N, C-alpha and C positions, 0 to 999 in steps of 0.2 A: 839457657841451655837448649831449649827447644828451637829458638830462632837460629842459633848456631848450627844445629843439626839440619834444619830446613835449608839453610844457605849452602851447607856442604853437599846435600843431596842434589840441589839445583845445579851447583857448579859441576858436579860429577856428570850429571845428565848432559850438560852442555858440552863438556869435553869428550863425552862418549858418542855424541850424535853424528856418527859416520855412516850409518846404514842408509842406503838409497834404493829406490825402486829399479835403478839402472842394472843392478845385479840380477834382476829377474826373480827375486825372492818373493815367496807367497807368505805375507804376514798374517793373513786371516784364515789360513787353512785349519781344518778340524784336526783334533788329535790330543794326545796326552801331554801334560806338562807338570813339572814339579819345581819348587823353589824353596830357598832358605835365605835367612837374613838376620837382621837385628832390628830392634824397635826401642823407642823411648816412650814410656807411658806416663801420662800425667793424671794424677788423682783428681777426680771431679766431685767426689761425694764422700769418700771413706773418712776423711778428717772430720767432717760434720757428724757422721754416724758414730765415730768413736767418742766424740765429745758427748753425744747423747747418752751413750752407754755409761761413761764415767759419771755424768750427772746423775743417772739413775742409781748408781752405786754410792753416791754421795762423795765422790772423789773430785780432786781438782781437774778442771777440764781445759786447761791451757795446753792444747795439743798442736803439734806441728807434724805434718805428714810429708815425707820426702818422696819425690817421684822415683820411678823404677825403670830399669832397663830390662829388655826381654829378648826371647828367641822365638820368632815366628817361623812356621813352615807350612807349606801348602802342597796339595796334590789335586790336580783338576783335569777336566776334559773340555776342550773347546768344541762345541757342537756345530755352530754356524758362525759366520763372521762377527755377529754382534751379540753372541751369547755363549757363556761358559759357566760350568758348575764346578765348584771346588770345595774340598775340605781344608779348613785352616785351623791350625793348632798354634796357640801362642802361650808360652810360659813366661811369666814375669817373676824376676828374682825376689822382689819384695819392696813394698811401700813401707819404709821404716817410719814408725811413729815415735815421737818424743814428747814427753810431758815435763814442763818446766826445764827443758834443755837436757833431760835425762832420757836415755833410750828405754822405751816401754816394751817394744816388740815390733813385729813386722807382719804385714799381709803378703803371703805368696799366693799367686793366682795362676790357674790354668784354664784357658778358654778354648773351647772347640766349637766351631760353627760350620754349617753347610751354607756356602755362599752362592748367590747368583751374581755373576760378574758380567757387566754389559759394556764392552768396548765401544767407543763412540766413533772411531775411525778404523780403517783397515790398512793404514800405511805404517811406516816404520816407527812413528810416534803415535801412541794410542792412549789418549785419556779414557778413563773408565769410571763408572759408578758401580757400587757394590752394596748388596744387602745380604744379611745372613741371619740364621737362627740356630741356636745350639744350647750349650750349657757352660756354666762357669763354676769352678771349684775355688773356694777361698780358704786358706789355712792361716790362722793367726797364731804366731809363735810368741808366747808371753815370756818376757825376760825380766819382768819386774815383780813377779809374785803377786799380781793383781787379780788373779783368778779370771783372766780374760781369754785364755787359750781356747781355740775351737777350730772345727773343720766343717764346712758346709758346701752343699751343691745347690744350684738353682738354674732355671732357664735363663737364657740371655739372647739379646738381639745385637747385631753388629751392622753399622751402616756408615758409608763414607765414599771415598773415591781416591783416584790416584792417576799415575802415568806409567805406561810401559814404553821403554825405548829399546828397539831391536838393534843389537850390536852386530849380530849375524842372523841368519834365518832361524837359528835354533837357540841362540843365547840372548836373553832379555834382561835389562836392568830395570828395576821397578821401584817406585816410591809410592806410598799411600798414607792417608790419614783416615782413621776410622774411630767411631765412637761406640763403645760397648756399654749396653744398658742391661744389667742383670735384674732378676726379679726373685720373689719368694724369699727363701732363707738368706740369699746374698744380695737382696735389694739394697740400694744406696751405695754400692761399691762401684759405681760408674767410673770409667776411665777413658781417656783419649789416647790412642796409640798412633804414633808416627813411625812408619816402618820404611826400611830400605833393604833391598835384597837382589838376588840374582835368580833367574828362572831358566830352566832348560826345556825346550820343546822337542819332543821326540818325533 
């Protein structure tokens, strides 16, 4: 699933690669931008965490965790050509957990981070790296009467990179891959998010 999504994003970027410096557009100007899109999130640790919880309760720990789709959004300001700051919020619909093939419940997550975004070029195609700090809320909906339901917050870090492709001076198509590492009450709920979206620069 994730390989298919990456191929789709790459193909879309190639088809949309029509912006050039010949129009006289300024791709590195300062200013406000906002964006929305979709994401595919891959569980990196929750399955193991749930197995540990079930082991501690003396229950069967044959658990399978399904990956999740999400809705990311961001609002930011580009200060200088190679630095921008943004607030990113990503809602994940749910990592569904199954035990012995039966649905146990699902983790819904909401992550909010303040990111530093570092574009590496100033042309119409701009690879970038990104680091962020914020918080993650995890809500586990228990559908198997196993007394596992709960809701917790904790700090979280986000890191990764991506690619911005300018279609016009104001419209940007973007893909990224970031790793989210939560701590404290939501530790071990790490996930890898592959996102695709559209941004508008004011």
